[in-house]
PDB file of N, CA, C and O in Angstrom:
ATOM      1  N   MET A   1     -55.217 -14.084   5.676  1.00  0.00           N
ATOM      2  CA  MET A   1     -54.995 -13.112   4.639  1.00  0.00           C
ATOM      3  C   MET A   1     -55.565 -11.773   5.096  1.00  0.00           C
ATOM      4  O   MET A   1     -56.720 -11.708   5.517  1.00  0.00           O
ATOM      5  N   SER A   2     -54.795 -10.736   5.021  1.00  0.00           N
ATOM      6  CA  SER A   2     -55.262  -9.422   5.466  1.00  0.00           C
ATOM      7  C   SER A   2     -55.879  -8.669   4.306  1.00  0.00           C
ATOM      8  O   SER A   2     -55.703  -9.042   3.146  1.00  0.00           O
ATOM      9  N   ASN A   3     -56.604  -7.605   4.622  1.00  0.00           N
ATOM     10  CA  ASN A   3     -57.215  -6.768   3.597  1.00  0.00           C
ATOM     11  C   ASN A   3     -56.155  -6.094   2.742  1.00  0.00           C
ATOM     12  O   ASN A   3     -56.420  -5.754   1.589  1.00  0.00           O
ATOM     13  N   LYS A   4     -54.941  -5.891   3.293  1.00  0.00           N
ATOM     14  CA  LYS A   4     -53.853  -5.293   2.519  1.00  0.00           C
ATOM     15  C   LYS A   4     -53.455  -6.192   1.354  1.00  0.00           C
ATOM     16  O   LYS A   4     -53.027  -5.709   0.306  1.00  0.00           O
ATOM     17  N   GLU A   5     -53.598  -7.495   1.543  1.00  0.00           N
ATOM     18  CA  GLU A   5     -53.238  -8.443   0.504  1.00  0.00           C
ATOM     19  C   GLU A   5     -54.318  -8.550  -0.561  1.00  0.00           C
ATOM     20  O   GLU A   5     -54.038  -8.965  -1.686  1.00  0.00           O
ATOM     21  N   THR A   6     -55.545  -8.182  -0.220  1.00  0.00           N
ATOM     22  CA  THR A   6     -56.655  -8.264  -1.166  1.00  0.00           C
ATOM     23  C   THR A   6     -57.379  -6.931  -1.210  1.00  0.00           C
ATOM     24  O   THR A   6     -58.456  -6.792  -0.631  1.00  0.00           O
ATOM     25  N   PRO A   7     -56.798  -5.944  -1.894  1.00  0.00           N
ATOM     26  CA  PRO A   7     -57.440  -4.628  -1.940  1.00  0.00           C
ATOM     27  C   PRO A   7     -58.823  -4.717  -2.568  1.00  0.00           C
ATOM     28  O   PRO A   7     -59.052  -5.471  -3.513  1.00  0.00           O
ATOM     29  N   GLY A   8     -59.728  -3.935  -2.021  1.00  0.00           N
ATOM     30  CA  GLY A   8     -61.082  -3.878  -2.545  1.00  0.00           C
ATOM     31  C   GLY A   8     -61.987  -4.996  -2.054  1.00  0.00           C
ATOM     32  O   GLY A   8     -63.143  -5.075  -2.470  1.00  0.00           O
ATOM     33  N   LEU A   9     -61.492  -5.853  -1.186  1.00  0.00           N
ATOM     34  CA  LEU A   9     -62.295  -6.959  -0.695  1.00  0.00           C
ATOM     35  C   LEU A   9     -63.467  -6.464   0.150  1.00  0.00           C
ATOM     36  O   LEU A   9     -64.583  -6.968   0.026  1.00  0.00           O
ATOM     37  N   LEU A  10     -63.216  -5.488   0.998  1.00  0.00           N
ATOM     38  CA  LEU A  10     -64.264  -4.944   1.852  1.00  0.00           C
ATOM     39  C   LEU A  10     -64.734  -3.606   1.292  1.00  0.00           C
ATOM     40  O   LEU A  10     -63.920  -2.809   0.827  1.00  0.00           O
ATOM     41  N   PRO A  11     -66.046  -3.353   1.331  1.00  0.00           N
ATOM     42  CA  PRO A  11     -66.551  -2.073   0.830  1.00  0.00           C
ATOM     43  C   PRO A  11     -66.094  -0.908   1.710  1.00  0.00           C
ATOM     44  O   PRO A  11     -65.896  -1.055   2.915  1.00  0.00           O
ATOM     45  N   ASP A  12     -65.939   0.217   1.091  1.00  0.00           N
ATOM     46  CA  ASP A  12     -65.570   1.439   1.798  1.00  0.00           C
ATOM     47  C   ASP A  12     -66.797   1.937   2.567  1.00  0.00           C
ATOM     48  O   ASP A  12     -67.815   2.250   1.950  1.00  0.00           O
ATOM     49  N   PRO A  13     -66.725   2.015   3.896  1.00  0.00           N
ATOM     50  CA  PRO A  13     -67.890   2.465   4.674  1.00  0.00           C
ATOM     51  C   PRO A  13     -68.379   3.850   4.257  1.00  0.00           C
ATOM     52  O   PRO A  13     -69.577   4.125   4.311  1.00  0.00           O
ATOM     53  N   ASN A  14     -67.466   4.720   3.844  1.00  0.00           N
ATOM     54  CA  ASN A  14     -67.891   6.056   3.407  1.00  0.00           C
ATOM     55  C   ASN A  14     -68.733   5.981   2.140  1.00  0.00           C
ATOM     56  O   ASN A  14     -69.664   6.767   1.966  1.00  0.00           O
ATOM     57  N   GLN A  15     -68.412   5.040   1.252  1.00  0.00           N
ATOM     58  CA  GLN A  15     -69.213   4.873   0.041  1.00  0.00           C
ATOM     59  C   GLN A  15     -70.607   4.363   0.381  1.00  0.00           C
ATOM     60  O   GLN A  15     -71.589   4.769  -0.240  1.00  0.00           O
ATOM     61  N   LEU A  16     -70.694   3.472   1.367  1.00  0.00           N
ATOM     62  CA  LEU A  16     -72.008   2.969   1.779  1.00  0.00           C
ATOM     63  C   LEU A  16     -72.855   4.088   2.381  1.00  0.00           C
ATOM     64  O   LEU A  16     -74.059   4.164   2.136  1.00  0.00           O
ATOM     65  N   LEU A  17     -72.218   4.956   3.171  1.00  0.00           N
ATOM     66  CA  LEU A  17     -72.949   6.100   3.736  1.00  0.00           C
ATOM     67  C   LEU A  17     -73.409   7.035   2.627  1.00  0.00           C
ATOM     68  O   LEU A  17     -74.527   7.550   2.660  1.00  0.00           O
ATOM     69  N   LYS A  18     -72.551   7.248   1.657  1.00  0.00           N
ATOM     70  CA  LYS A  18     -72.920   8.108   0.528  1.00  0.00           C
ATOM     71  C   LYS A  18     -74.080   7.494  -0.255  1.00  0.00           C
ATOM     72  O   LYS A  18     -75.016   8.194  -0.639  1.00  0.00           O
ATOM     73  N   LEU A  19     -74.012   6.190  -0.486  1.00  0.00           N
ATOM     74  CA  LEU A  19     -75.093   5.512  -1.200  1.00  0.00           C
ATOM     75  C   LEU A  19     -76.410   5.599  -0.431  1.00  0.00           C
ATOM     76  O   LEU A  19     -77.473   5.746  -1.034  1.00  0.00           O
ATOM     77  N   ALA A  20     -76.343   5.510   0.883  1.00  0.00           N
ATOM     78  CA  ALA A  20     -77.558   5.588   1.713  1.00  0.00           C
ATOM     79  C   ALA A  20     -78.256   6.935   1.575  1.00  0.00           C
ATOM     80  O   ALA A  20     -79.462   7.030   1.803  1.00  0.00           O
ATOM     81  N   ALA A  21     -77.523   7.968   1.208  1.00  0.00           N
ATOM     82  CA  ALA A  21     -78.095   9.315   1.092  1.00  0.00           C
ATOM     83  C   ALA A  21     -78.276   9.770  -0.360  1.00  0.00           C
ATOM     84  O   ALA A  21     -78.808  10.853  -0.601  1.00  0.00           O
ATOM     85  N   TYR A  22     -77.843   8.964  -1.321  1.00  0.00           N
ATOM     86  CA  TYR A  22     -77.846   9.365  -2.736  1.00  0.00           C
ATOM     87  C   TYR A  22     -79.269   9.325  -3.299  1.00  0.00           C
ATOM     88  O   TYR A  22     -79.980   8.331  -3.151  1.00  0.00           O
ATOM     89  N   LYS A  23     -79.666  10.414  -3.942  1.00  0.00           N
ATOM     90  CA  LYS A  23     -81.021  10.513  -4.490  1.00  0.00           C
ATOM     91  C   LYS A  23     -81.001  10.475  -6.015  1.00  0.00           C
ATOM     92  O   LYS A  23     -80.057  10.937  -6.656  1.00  0.00           O
ATOM     93  N   MET A  24     -82.062   9.915  -6.571  1.00  0.00           N
ATOM     94  CA  MET A  24     -82.240   9.882  -8.017  1.00  0.00           C
ATOM     95  C   MET A  24     -82.448  11.319  -8.477  1.00  0.00           C
ATOM     96  O   MET A  24     -83.353  11.996  -7.988  1.00  0.00           O
ATOM     97  N   PRO A  25     -81.625  11.799  -9.411  1.00  0.00           N
ATOM     98  CA  PRO A  25     -81.693  13.215  -9.788  1.00  0.00           C
ATOM     99  C   PRO A  25     -82.772  13.566 -10.809  1.00  0.00           C
ATOM    100  O   PRO A  25     -83.048  14.749 -11.011  1.00  0.00           O
ATOM    101  N   TYR A  26     -83.390  12.583 -11.459  1.00  0.00           N
ATOM    102  CA  TYR A  26     -84.345  12.904 -12.523  1.00  0.00           C
ATOM    103  C   TYR A  26     -85.357  11.773 -12.692  1.00  0.00           C
ATOM    104  O   TYR A  26     -85.250  10.713 -12.076  1.00  0.00           O
ATOM    105  N   GLY A  27     -86.336  12.036 -13.545  1.00  0.00           N
ATOM    106  CA  GLY A  27     -87.307  11.012 -13.916  1.00  0.00           C
ATOM    107  C   GLY A  27     -88.448  10.848 -12.937  1.00  0.00           C
ATOM    108  O   GLY A  27     -88.652  11.661 -12.036  1.00  0.00           O
ATOM    109  N   LYS A  28     -89.178   9.781 -13.140  1.00  0.00           N
ATOM    110  CA  LYS A  28     -90.364   9.474 -12.342  1.00  0.00           C
ATOM    111  C   LYS A  28     -90.061   9.413 -10.847  1.00  0.00           C
ATOM    112  O   LYS A  28     -90.903   9.766 -10.021  1.00  0.00           O
ATOM    113  N   TYR A  29     -88.867   8.969 -10.507  1.00  0.00           N
ATOM    114  CA  TYR A  29     -88.498   8.805  -9.101  1.00  0.00           C
ATOM    115  C   TYR A  29     -87.491   9.849  -8.637  1.00  0.00           C
ATOM    116  O   TYR A  29     -86.691   9.589  -7.739  1.00  0.00           O
ATOM    117  N   ALA A  30     -87.529  11.019  -9.244  1.00  0.00           N
ATOM    118  CA  ALA A  30     -86.621  12.104  -8.850  1.00  0.00           C
ATOM    119  C   ALA A  30     -86.751  12.380  -7.361  1.00  0.00           C
ATOM    120  O   ALA A  30     -87.855  12.392  -6.817  1.00  0.00           O
ATOM    121  N   ASN A  31     -85.631  12.598  -6.714  1.00  0.00           N
ATOM    122  CA  ASN A  31     -85.510  12.909  -5.283  1.00  0.00           C
ATOM    123  C   ASN A  31     -85.780  11.728  -4.360  1.00  0.00           C
ATOM    124  O   ASN A  31     -85.791  11.897  -3.141  1.00  0.00           O
ATOM    125  N   ARG A  32     -85.997  10.538  -4.912  1.00  0.00           N
ATOM    126  CA  ARG A  32     -86.144   9.346  -4.071  1.00  0.00           C
ATOM    127  C   ARG A  32     -84.746   8.755  -3.854  1.00  0.00           C
ATOM    128  O   ARG A  32     -83.918   8.752  -4.765  1.00  0.00           O
ATOM    129  N   LEU A  33     -84.494   8.257  -2.643  1.00  0.00           N
ATOM    130  CA  LEU A  33     -83.219   7.602  -2.381  1.00  0.00           C
ATOM    131  C   LEU A  33     -83.047   6.426  -3.334  1.00  0.00           C
ATOM    132  O   LEU A  33     -83.990   5.672  -3.574  1.00  0.00           O
ATOM    133  N   LEU A  34     -81.846   6.272  -3.875  1.00  0.00           N
ATOM    134  CA  LEU A  34     -81.604   5.171  -4.806  1.00  0.00           C
ATOM    135  C   LEU A  34     -81.935   3.826  -4.185  1.00  0.00           C
ATOM    136  O   LEU A  34     -82.482   2.946  -4.850  1.00  0.00           O
ATOM    137  N   ILE A  35     -81.608   3.668  -2.925  1.00  0.00           N
ATOM    138  CA  ILE A  35     -81.849   2.392  -2.260  1.00  0.00           C
ATOM    139  C   ILE A  35     -83.348   2.105  -2.135  1.00  0.00           C
ATOM    140  O   ILE A  35     -83.741   0.958  -1.922  1.00  0.00           O
ATOM    141  N   ASP A  36     -84.187   3.138  -2.266  1.00  0.00           N
ATOM    142  CA  ASP A  36     -85.641   2.981  -2.191  1.00  0.00           C
ATOM    143  C   ASP A  36     -86.314   2.885  -3.555  1.00  0.00           C
ATOM    144  O   ASP A  36     -87.539   2.797  -3.635  1.00  0.00           O
ATOM    145  N   LEU A  37     -85.527   2.900  -4.627  1.00  0.00           N
ATOM    146  CA  LEU A  37     -86.122   2.754  -5.963  1.00  0.00           C
ATOM    147  C   LEU A  37     -86.757   1.371  -6.077  1.00  0.00           C
ATOM    148  O   LEU A  37     -86.227   0.400  -5.537  1.00  0.00           O
ATOM    149  N   PRO A  38     -87.890   1.274  -6.776  1.00  0.00           N
ATOM    150  CA  PRO A  38     -88.507  -0.043  -6.954  1.00  0.00           C
ATOM    151  C   PRO A  38     -87.566  -0.983  -7.717  1.00  0.00           C
ATOM    152  O   PRO A  38     -86.896  -0.575  -8.666  1.00  0.00           O
ATOM    153  N   GLU A  39     -87.531  -2.217  -7.295  1.00  0.00           N
ATOM    154  CA  GLU A  39     -86.632  -3.184  -7.920  1.00  0.00           C
ATOM    155  C   GLU A  39     -86.846  -3.311  -9.429  1.00  0.00           C
ATOM    156  O   GLU A  39     -85.862  -3.368 -10.167  1.00  0.00           O
ATOM    157  N   PRO A  40     -88.094  -3.358  -9.921  1.00  0.00           N
ATOM    158  CA  PRO A  40     -88.275  -3.463 -11.376  1.00  0.00           C
ATOM    159  C   PRO A  40     -87.645  -2.288 -12.146  1.00  0.00           C
ATOM    160  O   PRO A  40     -87.161  -2.463 -13.264  1.00  0.00           O
ATOM    161  N   TYR A  41     -87.657  -1.121 -11.552  1.00  0.00           N
ATOM    162  CA  TYR A  41     -87.045   0.060 -12.179  1.00  0.00           C
ATOM    163  C   TYR A  41     -85.532  -0.098 -12.258  1.00  0.00           C
ATOM    164  O   TYR A  41     -84.925   0.230 -13.277  1.00  0.00           O
ATOM    165  N   VAL A  42     -84.929  -0.593 -11.203  1.00  0.00           N
ATOM    166  CA  VAL A  42     -83.484  -0.808 -11.178  1.00  0.00           C
ATOM    167  C   VAL A  42     -83.101  -1.918 -12.160  1.00  0.00           C
ATOM    168  O   VAL A  42     -82.088  -1.812 -12.851  1.00  0.00           O
ATOM    169  N   VAL A  43     -83.903  -2.974 -12.224  1.00  0.00           N
ATOM    170  CA  VAL A  43     -83.652  -4.072 -13.163  1.00  0.00           C
ATOM    171  C   VAL A  43     -83.767  -3.564 -14.600  1.00  0.00           C
ATOM    172  O   VAL A  43     -82.986  -3.964 -15.463  1.00  0.00           O
ATOM    173  N   TRP A  44     -84.729  -2.691 -14.859  1.00  0.00           N
ATOM    174  CA  TRP A  44     -84.875  -2.101 -16.195  1.00  0.00           C
ATOM    175  C   TRP A  44     -83.593  -1.374 -16.590  1.00  0.00           C
ATOM    176  O   TRP A  44     -83.118  -1.527 -17.715  1.00  0.00           O
ATOM    177  N   PHE A  45     -83.037  -0.595 -15.688  1.00  0.00           N
ATOM    178  CA  PHE A  45     -81.772   0.093 -15.963  1.00  0.00           C
ATOM    179  C   PHE A  45     -80.652  -0.914 -16.206  1.00  0.00           C
ATOM    180  O   PHE A  45     -79.813  -0.705 -17.082  1.00  0.00           O
ATOM    181  N   ALA A  46     -80.631  -1.999 -15.443  1.00  0.00           N
ATOM    182  CA  ALA A  46     -79.588  -3.009 -15.614  1.00  0.00           C
ATOM    183  C   ALA A  46     -79.646  -3.597 -17.023  1.00  0.00           C
ATOM    184  O   ALA A  46     -78.608  -3.886 -17.617  1.00  0.00           O
ATOM    185  N   LYS A  47     -80.844  -3.773 -17.557  1.00  0.00           N
ATOM    186  CA  LYS A  47     -81.008  -4.316 -18.910  1.00  0.00           C
ATOM    187  C   LYS A  47     -80.723  -3.272 -19.981  1.00  0.00           C
ATOM    188  O   LYS A  47     -80.096  -3.570 -20.997  1.00  0.00           O
ATOM    189  N   LYS A  48     -81.184  -2.055 -19.751  1.00  0.00           N
ATOM    190  CA  LYS A  48     -81.045  -0.981 -20.737  1.00  0.00           C
ATOM    191  C   LYS A  48     -79.640  -0.382 -20.723  1.00  0.00           C
ATOM    192  O   LYS A  48     -79.110   0.003 -21.766  1.00  0.00           O
ATOM    193  N   GLY A  49     -79.056  -0.310 -19.562  1.00  0.00           N
ATOM    194  CA  GLY A  49     -77.740   0.300 -19.390  1.00  0.00           C
ATOM    195  C   GLY A  49     -77.824   1.401 -18.352  1.00  0.00           C
ATOM    196  O   GLY A  49     -78.700   2.264 -18.413  1.00  0.00           O
ATOM    197  N   PHE A  50     -76.909   1.364 -17.402  1.00  0.00           N
ATOM    198  CA  PHE A  50     -76.878   2.372 -16.353  1.00  0.00           C
ATOM    199  C   PHE A  50     -76.308   3.675 -16.913  1.00  0.00           C
ATOM    200  O   PHE A  50     -75.536   3.651 -17.873  1.00  0.00           O
ATOM    201  N   PRO A  51     -76.682   4.810 -16.322  1.00  0.00           N
ATOM    202  CA  PRO A  51     -76.107   6.090 -16.754  1.00  0.00           C
ATOM    203  C   PRO A  51     -74.589   6.104 -16.538  1.00  0.00           C
ATOM    204  O   PRO A  51     -74.053   5.306 -15.769  1.00  0.00           O
ATOM    205  N   ASP A  52     -73.930   6.996 -17.207  1.00  0.00           N
ATOM    206  CA  ASP A  52     -72.492   7.173 -17.020  1.00  0.00           C
ATOM    207  C   ASP A  52     -72.216   7.847 -15.684  1.00  0.00           C
ATOM    208  O   ASP A  52     -73.111   8.425 -15.067  1.00  0.00           O
ATOM    209  N   GLY A  53     -70.991   7.766 -15.257  1.00  0.00           N
ATOM    210  CA  GLY A  53     -70.516   8.507 -14.092  1.00  0.00           C
ATOM    211  C   GLY A  53     -70.947   7.925 -12.770  1.00  0.00           C
ATOM    212  O   GLY A  53     -71.271   6.744 -12.651  1.00  0.00           O
ATOM    213  N   GLU A  54     -70.938   8.806 -11.771  1.00  0.00           N
ATOM    214  CA  GLU A  54     -71.208   8.394 -10.397  1.00  0.00           C
ATOM    215  C   GLU A  54     -72.612   7.805 -10.231  1.00  0.00           C
ATOM    216  O   GLU A  54     -72.793   6.823  -9.511  1.00  0.00           O
ATOM    217  N   LEU A  55     -73.600   8.404 -10.895  1.00  0.00           N
ATOM    218  CA  LEU A  55     -74.964   7.885 -10.780  1.00  0.00           C
ATOM    219  C   LEU A  55     -75.020   6.433 -11.249  1.00  0.00           C
ATOM    220  O   LEU A  55     -75.628   5.592 -10.586  1.00  0.00           O
ATOM    221  N   GLY A  56     -74.402   6.136 -12.369  1.00  0.00           N
ATOM    222  CA  GLY A  56     -74.389   4.770 -12.875  1.00  0.00           C
ATOM    223  C   GLY A  56     -73.700   3.810 -11.923  1.00  0.00           C
ATOM    224  O   GLY A  56     -74.163   2.690 -11.705  1.00  0.00           O
ATOM    225  N   HIS A  57     -72.590   4.259 -11.359  1.00  0.00           N
ATOM    226  CA  HIS A  57     -71.868   3.432 -10.384  1.00  0.00           C
ATOM    227  C   HIS A  57     -72.753   3.144  -9.173  1.00  0.00           C
ATOM    228  O   HIS A  57     -72.818   2.011  -8.694  1.00  0.00           O
ATOM    229  N   MET A  58     -73.427   4.172  -8.689  1.00  0.00           N
ATOM    230  CA  MET A  58     -74.303   3.999  -7.522  1.00  0.00           C
ATOM    231  C   MET A  58     -75.484   3.087  -7.851  1.00  0.00           C
ATOM    232  O   MET A  58     -75.879   2.254  -7.035  1.00  0.00           O
ATOM    233  N   MET A  59     -76.043   3.249  -9.051  1.00  0.00           N
ATOM    234  CA  MET A  59     -77.185   2.407  -9.433  1.00  0.00           C
ATOM    235  C   MET A  59     -76.771   0.951  -9.617  1.00  0.00           C
ATOM    236  O   MET A  59     -77.546   0.047  -9.303  1.00  0.00           O
ATOM    237  N   ARG A  60     -75.558   0.709 -10.122  1.00  0.00           N
ATOM    238  CA  ARG A  60     -75.046  -0.665 -10.224  1.00  0.00           C
ATOM    239  C   ARG A  60     -74.939  -1.289  -8.826  1.00  0.00           C
ATOM    240  O   ARG A  60     -75.258  -2.461  -8.624  1.00  0.00           O
ATOM    241  N   SER A  61     -74.486  -0.481  -7.879  1.00  0.00           N
ATOM    242  CA  SER A  61     -74.387  -0.969  -6.499  1.00  0.00           C
ATOM    243  C   SER A  61     -75.763  -1.303  -5.944  1.00  0.00           C
ATOM    244  O   SER A  61     -75.939  -2.335  -5.297  1.00  0.00           O
ATOM    245  N   VAL A  62     -76.741  -0.435  -6.195  1.00  0.00           N
ATOM    246  CA  VAL A  62     -78.106  -0.682  -5.731  1.00  0.00           C
ATOM    247  C   VAL A  62     -78.659  -1.954  -6.369  1.00  0.00           C
ATOM    248  O   VAL A  62     -79.328  -2.747  -5.706  1.00  0.00           O
ATOM    249  N   TYR A  63     -78.381  -2.146  -7.649  1.00  0.00           N
ATOM    250  CA  TYR A  63     -78.833  -3.352  -8.343  1.00  0.00           C
ATOM    251  C   TYR A  63     -78.287  -4.605  -7.649  1.00  0.00           C
ATOM    252  O   TYR A  63     -79.041  -5.542  -7.387  1.00  0.00           O
ATOM    253  N   GLU A  64     -77.002  -4.627  -7.353  1.00  0.00           N
ATOM    254  CA  GLU A  64     -76.391  -5.786  -6.695  1.00  0.00           C
ATOM    255  C   GLU A  64     -76.954  -5.990  -5.290  1.00  0.00           C
ATOM    256  O   GLU A  64     -77.166  -7.122  -4.856  1.00  0.00           O
ATOM    257  N   ILE A  65     -77.192  -4.896  -4.593  1.00  0.00           N
ATOM    258  CA  ILE A  65     -77.756  -4.972  -3.243  1.00  0.00           C
ATOM    259  C   ILE A  65     -79.159  -5.567  -3.294  1.00  0.00           C
ATOM    260  O   ILE A  65     -79.489  -6.456  -2.510  1.00  0.00           O
ATOM    261  N   LYS A  66     -79.985  -5.074  -4.219  1.00  0.00           N
ATOM    262  CA  LYS A  66     -81.351  -5.578  -4.335  1.00  0.00           C
ATOM    263  C   LYS A  66     -81.367  -7.017  -4.830  1.00  0.00           C
ATOM    264  O   LYS A  66     -82.155  -7.831  -4.349  1.00  0.00           O
ATOM    265  N   LEU A  67     -80.509  -7.331  -5.778  1.00  0.00           N
ATOM    266  CA  LEU A  67     -80.420  -8.678  -6.335  1.00  0.00           C
ATOM    267  C   LEU A  67     -80.117  -9.705  -5.251  1.00  0.00           C
ATOM    268  O   LEU A  67     -80.599 -10.837  -5.299  1.00  0.00           O
ATOM    269  N   ASN A  68     -79.323  -9.301  -4.288  1.00  0.00           N
ATOM    270  CA  ASN A  68     -78.913 -10.198  -3.210  1.00  0.00           C
ATOM    271  C   ASN A  68     -79.718 -10.028  -1.925  1.00  0.00           C
ATOM    272  O   ASN A  68     -79.391 -10.639  -0.908  1.00  0.00           O
ATOM    273  N   GLY A  69     -80.774  -9.201  -1.960  1.00  0.00           N
ATOM    274  CA  GLY A  69     -81.647  -9.033  -0.802  1.00  0.00           C
ATOM    275  C   GLY A  69     -80.975  -8.378   0.389  1.00  0.00           C
ATOM    276  O   GLY A  69     -81.257  -8.728   1.535  1.00  0.00           O
ATOM    277  N   LEU A  70     -80.089  -7.433   0.125  1.00  0.00           N
ATOM    278  CA  LEU A  70     -79.310  -6.821   1.211  1.00  0.00           C
ATOM    279  C   LEU A  70     -79.774  -5.415   1.599  1.00  0.00           C
ATOM    280  O   LEU A  70     -79.054  -4.703   2.300  1.00  0.00           O
ATOM    281  N   GLU A  71     -80.952  -5.013   1.159  1.00  0.00           N
ATOM    282  CA  GLU A  71     -81.435  -3.665   1.482  1.00  0.00           C
ATOM    283  C   GLU A  71     -81.478  -3.410   2.983  1.00  0.00           C
ATOM    284  O   GLU A  71     -81.262  -2.284   3.430  1.00  0.00           O
ATOM    285  N   TYR A  72     -81.753  -4.446   3.755  1.00  0.00           N
ATOM    286  CA  TYR A  72     -81.850  -4.297   5.216  1.00  0.00           C
ATOM    287  C   TYR A  72     -80.560  -3.760   5.834  1.00  0.00           C
ATOM    288  O   TYR A  72     -80.592  -3.185   6.922  1.00  0.00           O
ATOM    289  N   LEU A  73     -79.446  -3.938   5.167  1.00  0.00           N
ATOM    290  CA  LEU A  73     -78.180  -3.428   5.695  1.00  0.00           C
ATOM    291  C   LEU A  73     -78.170  -1.907   5.785  1.00  0.00           C
ATOM    292  O   LEU A  73     -77.375  -1.332   6.529  1.00  0.00           O
ATOM    293  N   PHE A  74     -79.044  -1.260   5.037  1.00  0.00           N
ATOM    294  CA  PHE A  74     -79.092   0.197   5.029  1.00  0.00           C
ATOM    295  C   PHE A  74     -80.030   0.766   6.084  1.00  0.00           C
ATOM    296  O   PHE A  74     -80.025   1.975   6.319  1.00  0.00           O
ATOM    297  N   ASP A  75     -80.829  -0.070   6.721  1.00  0.00           N
ATOM    298  CA  ASP A  75     -81.771   0.427   7.730  1.00  0.00           C
ATOM    299  C   ASP A  75     -81.097   1.250   8.827  1.00  0.00           C
ATOM    300  O   ASP A  75     -81.614   2.312   9.173  1.00  0.00           O
ATOM    301  N   PRO A  76     -79.976   0.814   9.389  1.00  0.00           N
ATOM    302  CA  PRO A  76     -79.357   1.605  10.471  1.00  0.00           C
ATOM    303  C   PRO A  76     -78.731   2.924   9.999  1.00  0.00           C
ATOM    304  O   PRO A  76     -78.535   3.833  10.806  1.00  0.00           O
ATOM    305  N   ILE A  77     -78.418   3.037   8.710  1.00  0.00           N
ATOM    306  CA  ILE A  77     -77.745   4.254   8.235  1.00  0.00           C
ATOM    307  C   ILE A  77     -78.591   5.085   7.292  1.00  0.00           C
ATOM    308  O   ILE A  77     -78.148   6.115   6.784  1.00  0.00           O
ATOM    309  N   ARG A  78     -79.806   4.631   7.063  1.00  0.00           N
ATOM    310  CA  ARG A  78     -80.722   5.316   6.127  1.00  0.00           C
ATOM    311  C   ARG A  78     -81.021   6.739   6.598  1.00  0.00           C
ATOM    312  O   ARG A  78     -81.242   6.989   7.783  1.00  0.00           O
ATOM    313  N   GLN A  79     -81.021   7.646   5.654  1.00  0.00           N
ATOM    314  CA  GLN A  79     -81.423   9.011   5.945  1.00  0.00           C
ATOM    315  C   GLN A  79     -82.940   9.040   6.160  1.00  0.00           C
ATOM    316  O   GLN A  79     -83.664   8.320   5.472  1.00  0.00           O
ATOM    317  N   PRO A  80     -83.431   9.846   7.087  1.00  0.00           N
ATOM    318  CA  PRO A  80     -84.874   9.909   7.303  1.00  0.00           C
ATOM    319  C   PRO A  80     -85.587  10.355   6.036  1.00  0.00           C
ATOM    320  O   PRO A  80     -85.123  11.249   5.328  1.00  0.00           O
ATOM    321  N   ARG A  81     -86.715   9.723   5.763  1.00  0.00           N
ATOM    322  CA  ARG A  81     -87.520  10.111   4.600  1.00  0.00           C
ATOM    323  C   ARG A  81     -88.213  11.429   4.874  1.00  0.00           C
ATOM    324  O   ARG A  81     -88.692  11.689   5.978  1.00  0.00           O
ATOM    325  N   GLN A  82     -88.254  12.253   3.840  1.00  0.00           N
ATOM    326  CA  GLN A  82     -88.961  13.528   3.957  1.00  0.00           C
ATOM    327  C   GLN A  82     -90.212  13.458   3.108  1.00  0.00           C
ATOM    328  O   GLN A  82     -90.164  12.997   1.967  1.00  0.00           O
ATOM    329  N   ASN A  83     -91.324  13.905   3.647  1.00  0.00           N
ATOM    330  CA  ASN A  83     -92.590  13.888   2.897  1.00  0.00           C
ATOM    331  C   ASN A  83     -92.695  15.083   2.005  1.00  0.00           C
ATOM    332  O   ASN A  83     -93.689  15.241   1.297  1.00  0.00           O
TER     333      ASN A  83
END
């Protein structure tokens, strides 16, 4: 079965690169990469409700990544941390 037969089966690499660089725009963890948010904080959002729009979509992705222990997949594409 090819990917053409099952659209959406594989993640868009450009979306993964975007997620690797996406920063939390507000709150206690403002300017921290979403992928680096503490898991309890992401779980809290999952229970309370994710924000609307792109941020919510990205946070849902981070939740699934953390839930499945896949953060290591971002190590090769992670943006350097700035102090």
